[in-house]
N, C-alpha and C positions, 0 to 999 in steps of 0.2 A: 342051377349051376352058375357060379360067378365067373366073370371074365378074369383071366389070369393077368396079373400085373407085370410078370416077367415077359420080356420079348421072346417070342418063339423063334426058331431058326428060320422058318420060311415066312414069306410075306403074305401069301394068299391063303390065309386061314378063314374059317367060317366066320369068326368074329369080325375080322377085317372086312370081308365082303358084305356082311349084314349091316355093320355100322356105316359103311360107305353108301349102301343103298338107302338106309334110313335118312342119312344126311341129304342125299339127293331129293328125297320126297319132302323133307322139311324145307329146303331151299326152293324147290319147285313151287310149293305153295306160296312162299314169300314173293318170288319173282312174278308169278302169274298175277297176283293182286297188286303188287307194287307198280307194275308197268301200266295197269289198267286204271288205277285210281285217279291220276290227273285228268284223263279224258272223261271219266265218269263224273267226277266232281265238277269239272268245267261245264259239261253238258247239263247236269242236274241242278247245279246251284249258281252257275255263271261266275265262278271264282276267278280271280286274277292269278298270274304266275306266282306271285309271292305267297298267296294263300295255298296254292297247289303245292309249293315246295314244303309246306308245313307237314303234309301227310308223309313225306319221306323223312323229314327231320325229327318229328316227334316219335315216330316208330324207332328210328335209330338211337335216339337218346334214351328211350325206355329200355332198349336192348342192352345198352351200355350199363345202365343202372342195374339191370337184372343180373348181369355177369358179376358185378361186384357183390351183389347180394348173394348170389349162388355160391361164391367162394366161401363165404362165412357159414351159410346154411349146410354145406356139405359136411362140415365138422360135426353138426348135431343131428342131421336127418339122414344123410347118406345119399350118394349120387343117383342111385336107381330110382328112389322115390321122387327126387327133384326132376329127373329126366322125364318120367311119365307125367308128372305134374305140369311140366312145360308143354308137353304135347297136348295134354287135356285143355290147358288154357288156350292154346293155339287153335284147337278144334272148335271150342266154344265161340271164340271171337270171330272166327271165319264164318261160322254158321249164322251168326246174328247180325252181320254187316247189313243185310237187307232190311233190318228193323230200324236202322238209323233214320231220323226225321230231320236232321240238320247237320251242318258242317261240324258243329261243336260235338254232337254225339258220335259222329263218325271219327273224329279225332280222338275221343276217349277210347273208342274201340281199337283204334290203331295203337294207342298206348298200351292197352291190355294185351294185344297181340305181341307187341315188342317185348313185354315182360316174359311171356311164355316162350317166345322165340329165343330170347337171350339166355334163358335157363337151359333149354335143350341144346342150343348151339355152343354152349360152353362145355357141356359134359361129353357130347359125342366125340369131338376131336381129341379130348384128353384120353378117353378110352382107346381111340384109334392109335394115338402116338405111343401108348404103352404096349400095343400089339405089334409094332414095327421093329424089326431087328435094328440095332444101333448103327450098323454099317450100311443100312439102306434107307436112312431117314429121308434123303432127298427124293429117291425113287418112290418110296412109300407114300410120302406126302403129295408127290406129283400125281400118283394114281388116285389117292383119296380126294385130292383137290379137283379131280374131274367131276366129282359129284356136284361140287359148288359151281364150277364153270359151265357144265352142261345145263344145270338148272338156270343159271344166269342167262344162258343163250336161248334155250327152248322155252323157258317159262314165260318171258315176255311175249314171245310169238304166240304161244297157246292162249295166254290171257287176253291179248288184244283181239285175236280172232274169235274166241268164244264170246267175248263181250259184243263184238260187232255182229255176230251171227245170231246169238241167243239172248244177249242182255247180261247185265251185271248180276242178276239173281242166279242165273245158270252158272256163272263163273264162281260164285260163292259155293255152290253145290260141288262143283268140280274140285275146288280148293279144299273143302271139308273132307271129301272122299280121299283125296291125296294124302292128307295127314292121317286119316283113319288107317290107311294101308300100311303106314309106317309102324304101327303097333305090333302086328305079328312078325314083321321083319326084325324089330328090336328083340323080340323074344328069341329069335334064332341066334342072336349075338350073346345070349346068356346074361341078359341084363334085367331079368324079372325082379320087381321090387321086393325087398325083404325088410325085416325090422332091424337087421344088423347094420351098424354104421361101417363105413369103409375106412379101415385103418390107414390105407395108403393116402386117402384124401386128407386125413388129419396130419400125417407127416408132411404131406406136400404143402398144406396150408401153413404149418408151423415153419417149414423151411422158407416159404415166401415171406412170412412175417420177420424172420431173422435178418434177411438181407435181400434187398431188391437188386437184381442184376442190371446194372446201368447199360451194359452192352446191348440190351434189348431195345433201348429207346430209339436208336437211330434207324434200324430196319422198320420199327413201328411207325416212325415219322415218314419214311418213304412210302409205307403202305397207305398212310393218310392221303398223301399227294396222289397216289394211284386211284384211290377210291373216290376222290373228288371228281375225277374225270368220269368215272362210272356213274356217280350220282347225277351228273348232267345228262349223260346218255339215257339213263333209265327214266328220269323224271320228265324229260322234255322231247324225246325223239318222236313220239307220236304227234305231238303238237307241231314240231318242226316239219314233219311230213305233211301235215295239213297246210302249213304256211307255203310250202313249195309245190303243193299239189302232187305228192307222191302217195298214192293210195295204199300201196303195199310196203310201207316203211318198216313194218314188223319183220320183213325178210332180213333186215339188218342182223337180227339175232340168230336167224337160221344160218346165214353165211359166216357169222362170227364163230359159230361152234365148229365149223369145218377146220379152221386153222388151230383152234384150241385143242381139238382132238389130236392133231398132228404134233403140236409143239409140246404139249404137257409131258408125255413120257421122255421126250428128248431133253427138255430143259432140266428135269429131275436128275437124269443121269449125268448131264454136264455139270450140274452143281456138285454132285457127289465127287466127280473126278477132278474138276478144275476150279471150283469155287464160284462165287456169285457174279464177279465182274464180267465174265464171258457171256453171261445170260442177260444181266440187267441193262447193260449199255445199249446193245442193239435192239433189245425189246422196247426200251424207252423211246428210241428213235421211231420205231414202228407206230407207237401210239401217237406221237407228235404228228407223224405223216397222216395217220388215220383221221385225227380230229381236224386237221387242216383240209383234207379232202372232203370230209363230211360237211364242213362249213360252206363248201362250194357245190354241194350235191343238189342237182335239179332233175337228174335222170337216174334210172335204176342201176345202170352199169357203174356210175360213180359211187352210188350208195353201197353197192356190193363190194367195190374195191376198198372203200373205207372200212366195211365190216370185216373183211379178210385181214386187213392190216391190224385192226383193233384186237381181233382174236389172237393174232400172232404175238402181239406185245403183251396183252393182258394175261393170256394163257401161260406165258413164260414167267412174267414177273411175279404174279401172286403166289404160286407154289414155292418159288425160289425164296421169297421173303419169309414165308411161313417156315420153310425148312431152315433158313438162316436163324430165325428165332429159336427153333427147337435145338439146333446144333450148338447154339450159344448157351444153352441151359442144361443143368443136370436133369436126369430123368425124372426125379421127384418134383421138379419145377416145371414140367411140361404143361401142367394145368395153367400155371401163371403165364407161360409163353403163349399158349393157345388163346387164353382170354385176352391178352394184350393184342394179339393178331386180329381177332374178331372185333374187339373194341375199336381198334384203329380203323378197321374197315368201315364199321358203322359210323364212326365219327367223321370219316372222310366223305361217306355218302351223304350224311346230314349237312355237312358244310358245303358239299358240292351242290346239293339241291337248293340250299338257301342262297349262297353267294352267287351261283350262276343264275338262279331265279331273279335275283336283283338285277344282274347284268342284262338278262333277256328283257326284263321289264323296261329298262332304260334304253335299250337298243333293239336288237332282234336276235333270233336264235343262231343265225350264221355268225354274228359277232361273238356271241356267247361261246360257241365252240372254239373259236380262235383263242379266246381268253383261257378256255379249258386246256388247250394245248400248251399254254404258258406254264401251267402247273407241272407238266412233265419236263419242260425246260428247267424249271427249278429243281425237279427231281435229279436230272443229270448234273446240274451244277453242284448240288449238295453232295451227291455221291462222289463226283470227281474230286472235290475238295477233301472229303473224308478219307477216300482211298489214298490220296497224296499224302495226307498227314500220317496215316497209318504206316505207309511204306517208309516214310522218312523216320519215323520213330522205331521201326523194327531193328535196324542195325544197332541203334543205341541200346535197345532192350537186350539184344543178343550179346552185345559187348559187355 
């Protein structure tokens, strides 16, 4: 049975639930390994911070390339085959990480995983967006986004603890099993592969070729700035914990999820009713405060405060930007909007890992997190200017 392309009247359909669950498992695998790689590579090969940042950057760039490739392949192959192919590549790469014998071979495997992840993470949100009623886009994306945010929060905690207690080999087994579990979940969503091409994908791709919606560029730019800060947290927080002698620094991700769970549904409904300004501005201030506090953290209470603030800001901004992109697009262009959202996320994570890695190499992790907060200051400045220009032009447009 194929997933319906018309939006049903209710939000909580079997397809919506199954696709959200499979997205959680996909991102859980990603986050478990992504957080553990820097500590593993530094311990195994003695790599410096700049080399460590490459493990995040090459993965993200490979995922971006895969999303562009997927858009073209969907017209010829069909989205279900690509979806399962993406998961198969991810499963294979995760299983063979332990066979790597050098930094170079491990980097090649990360590139391979990025390709598989990029394919799967392009198709799932496109299917989800087509299952959400048009008047509940903010709410639906808010709930769907919990799959990503929860994975971003509990994944690093699980990954760091499994590696600490059982080693990197055990972590790859856990990651492989996690992706394998996603296959039966996907079948519940009605996405079994078939030989038939998806006509909706062809129409969507053709529509994307005819005209690119320039209104999508600004929210995507804001998402890059947000993701830069997350790239710094994900890539270096375990090493930051070692530098300030915080043994349980992984708890940052556990407390991070507390406020994410609270704010996600609220921010989605606020966006639907009042627009993005009421969500984005206070949430950006929360992340600035979080990263500033994190740069001063030498005790667990301070680390926990930083985590709660980061979850509050990140959990509100990310789904709001995705819903903004979708609301600015026709339904047949939701694939383009979702692809741009995830590409901008991966680009930001790659830039964050690299740029902040350079800063930490030249100074220290505390200074690096203060610079990271500066990217959210830029976020606020850019958003304020853009909103001011939009409101100034509205009367002229209406007149």
